Structure formats: C-alpha cells, structure tokens
N, C-alpha and C positions, 0 to 999 in steps of 0.2 A: 504494500500500500504506500509506504514512504517513497519507494522508487517511482511509483506512478505520479505521486504528488510533485516530486522533484522534477520529473520529466515534463509534466504539464506546466510547471512554473517556468521551465526553460523555454518551452514553446511560446509562452506568453511574452517573455522578454524579447525573443526573436521578432515576434509580431510587432511589438512596441517599437523596436529599433527600425524595422522596415517602414513603419508608419512615419517615423520621425524623418526619414530620409526620402520619402516619397513626395513628389510635388503636389501641393494643394491644387484644387481645380483652377484657382485664380492664377497659379504659377505655370500652368500647363502651356505648351507652345500654342500660339494663336494661329488659326488657319482661317483664311478669308472664306466667308460663307456667301454663296451666290443666292440672291433673292429670286423670287419668282419673276418670270417674264411679265412685263406690263406693256400693253398696246399703247402706242402714242398716236394712233389714228384709227378711228372706228370704221372707216370706209364710207361714212355717211355725212360727217360734219367736221368742222375745224375746231371742235372742242379740245381744250388743252394747249392751244397755240395762240399767240398774239404777235402783232407786228413789233419789231424791235423798237423800244422807246415809245411804244404806243399802246392803245387799248383796242381790242378787237382785231379783226383781220381784214385787210384790203380785199375788195371784191375781185381783184385780179387773181387771187388764190382761190381755187374752186375745187369741188369734188367732181371728178370726171371718170365715169366707168369704174368706180370703186378705188380710184387713185387720188391722192392729193396732188393737184397740178397747179403750175403757174401758167396762166393763159397767154403770156407774152406782152411785150411792150414795156414802157417805162412807168414808174410810179407805184408799183406794187409793194416794194420794200421787202427785206428779209423777214421771215417769221421765226419765232423762237418758242421753245417749250415754256409752259407756265412754271414748270419745276426746274430746279437746278440739279446737276449731277456732278459727282466727283470721279470716282472709279466706277466703270460700267462696261457693259457689253451691249453694243447697239447693232441691230440687224435691220436691213431694209432692202428694197429693190428700187432701182431707178431706171428711167428711160429718157433719153435726151432727144430733142428735135434736131433736124439737120442743121449743122453749123452752130449748135447750141452750147451754152456754158452755164454751169450752176455749181453748187458746192454744198458739202455737209460740214458744218463748222461746230466745234465743241468747246466747252468751258468758256462760253461767252459771258463776259461780265457786263450786265446791263446797267449802264450809267451814262447820263447825258455828257459826261466828260469824254466819252468815247463815241465818235460819230457813227461808226458802223460795227457790225458783228465781228468783222475780220480785224478790227483794231486790237482785239484781245484774244480771239479764238483761232487756233490752228485749223486748217481746212483740208478735208479730203476732197480732191478735185472731181467734178462731174463734167464731162466734156465729150464733144464729138471730135475725136483725135484727127479724123481725116480732113475736116473742113474748117475747124476753128483755128485762127492764127496762134492762139495761146500754146497749142501743142508744139509749135516750133520755136517758141520763145523760152526764156529762162535758160537753165543750164542742164544739159544731158537729159532733157525730157521731164524736168521736175514740175512741169505744169500740165502734164497729160493726165488722163482719167485714172483715178486711183492713187495718184501721187499725194505726198504731203506738199501742198501747193508752195512752189518756189523754194522748197527746201530739199526734198528727197524724191527722186523719180521712182517709179515702180520697178521691181526686179524683173517683171515679165509684161511688157507692153501688149502682148497678144492675149492677155487674160480678159481684156475688155471685149464686149460684144458690139457689133455694128449698130448704127442708128436704127431705131425702130424696135430693137430687142431689149428685153429686161436684163439688167445686171444685178445679181444678188451680191451685196457687200456686207461686210462686218467691220466694225471699229471697236477694238478692245483697248481700254485705257485702265491700267492697273499698276500700282506699286512703282510709279515712276517711269513706266514705259508704255508705249502704244503700238498697236499692230493694225495695219490695214489689210483686209482680205477682200478679194474680188473673185466671184464665181468659183469659190472653193480653194483659191490659192492665196497664200500670204505673200503680199507684194511689197510691203513696207514695214519696217520695224525700227523703232527709235526711242531714245530717252526723251522724256517730257520736261526734264529740268536738269540742272547741273552743267558741268563743263562741256559735255558733248552737245547739249542743246544750245548753250550760249554761243559756242563756236559756229554752229549752223546758222543761227539767227544773224550773227555778225557778218556773215557772208551772203546775206539775202536782202531782199527789198525791205524786210522788216527791221533792219539795223536801226537802232535808236528809237524804235517805237516804244513808248513808255510802258504800256500794259500788255504787249503781245506775249502770250504764253506764260503770263505771270500768275494766273489764278488757278488754284487747285480744285475749284468747283465753279460751275456755271451752267448756262443753258445750251441746249442743242439748237442749232439754227439751220434752216434751209434757205439757200441764197436766191434772190432775184437778181439775175444778170441780164434781164431783158428778153430772155429766150424761153420758149416753151420747154417745160420739163415736167416729168411725172414721178411721183414717189408712192410706194404702196408697201403693205405688210411691214409697217414700221413698229418695232418693238424694242424694249430695253430691259435690262436687269442690272441692278446695282451690285457691285462686287465689294 
C-alpha cells in the first residue's frame, strides 16, 4: 500500500511539473484565422458602396446583367466599400471594354486631404493590354493587366484573357505582403511596407506622394477611368 501511495505521489509531481512548463492558452502560438466569405455585391444593387469622398453612388455605376458596371464617360468617380479592410483575401471577376482601363485599389484612406483613391491605395491594374497605351508605358510592363500599377509587372502576361472575356482575380494582403492572382496563376508578389516597398515607390511615379501605401487599413475601390468595365462575384474574407 505504501509503495502505491508513493508511486501515485510521484505521478502527481510529474503532472504538476509538466503543467508548470506547458504554455497557457494565452501563450500559445497565434495562427491567423480566416473569417467567412462576405459578398461585396449582391448582383442587384450598389448597397455597401459609395463614391469616394461622397454619399451614394453616381448613376454612371449601374447593375448590368448581374454585374457591377461603369457605363463609361466622365464624371462617375471611383467607388469604395463602406467598410475598411486591413489583411484580407479578395476575389472577383472583371471584364474590360475594348481599349478600356480601370483598376482595383486597396487600403484606400478616405480623407479630403487626398484627392483620389490612388493617392493612398496601391492598384491592381485592369486593362485591355492590346489596345490601351498604358500597356506600353511604365517600365517592363508594370502597367499591364494584373500588375501592381507602375511598380511591378506580372510574371506571366499571357495569364490575362482577351477583351470580352471574364478574368477571375484574387488579391491577398496579409502579414506585410501581397499577392496578385489572375485566372489561377500568381502573377505578382511583394512586400507592402519596409525597405523593399520604399525602394519600389522611390523609383515610381508615386515618389514623394505623402500617403501612398502608408495605411495598414482602408477601403477597397473600383476605378472610373472613363471606360466601360464590369465586375461580378465580388467577395472578401478578412485574415
């Protein structure tokens, strides 16, 4: 009996020691949790969006065949999400008109101090590469469809589909890095802050822009560049 009690006591001491050196739940390694997908466009209305620095949405932004579309011409303005996002995964499909130009801009800081969405937010380019002059401007194709506009070209220019076809894209922003995906291919990967980012910006048209890429949270924007463009199946999940 004494041997049993002594053995049981030893087990208790071992268990106590293990408990003492085991991390408490609050000390356990943190793993980012993906939230549920949330639709940013219901296919019927422009709920959840507003014009940058405005209220409501210009009538040049319309719902057309289940897509959120810019009908073309001047004066519509960029639209932004009502909600701000920091780290996220965004998926959508876009289709551009012949010779068209638009863009998906993120971490937009909405403040009258900044005239446009692109004054603060980096842009994933939306473009007709064959006909719009922007495709041949910039450096090494860093203004073509899918690129980080004026900063990094896509690794595969052939990943984009021709005018009239839908392109499925994904933008992942997490833990100081971002990825652009187009039709199942990762075409751009970069740091969103730090020395690598600062060097890129210093060699681009954004050099000296006070707020460009400086905000860790902001709105998602769809750009009015005067050309017809369509977006659909827009959804996001926070990371």
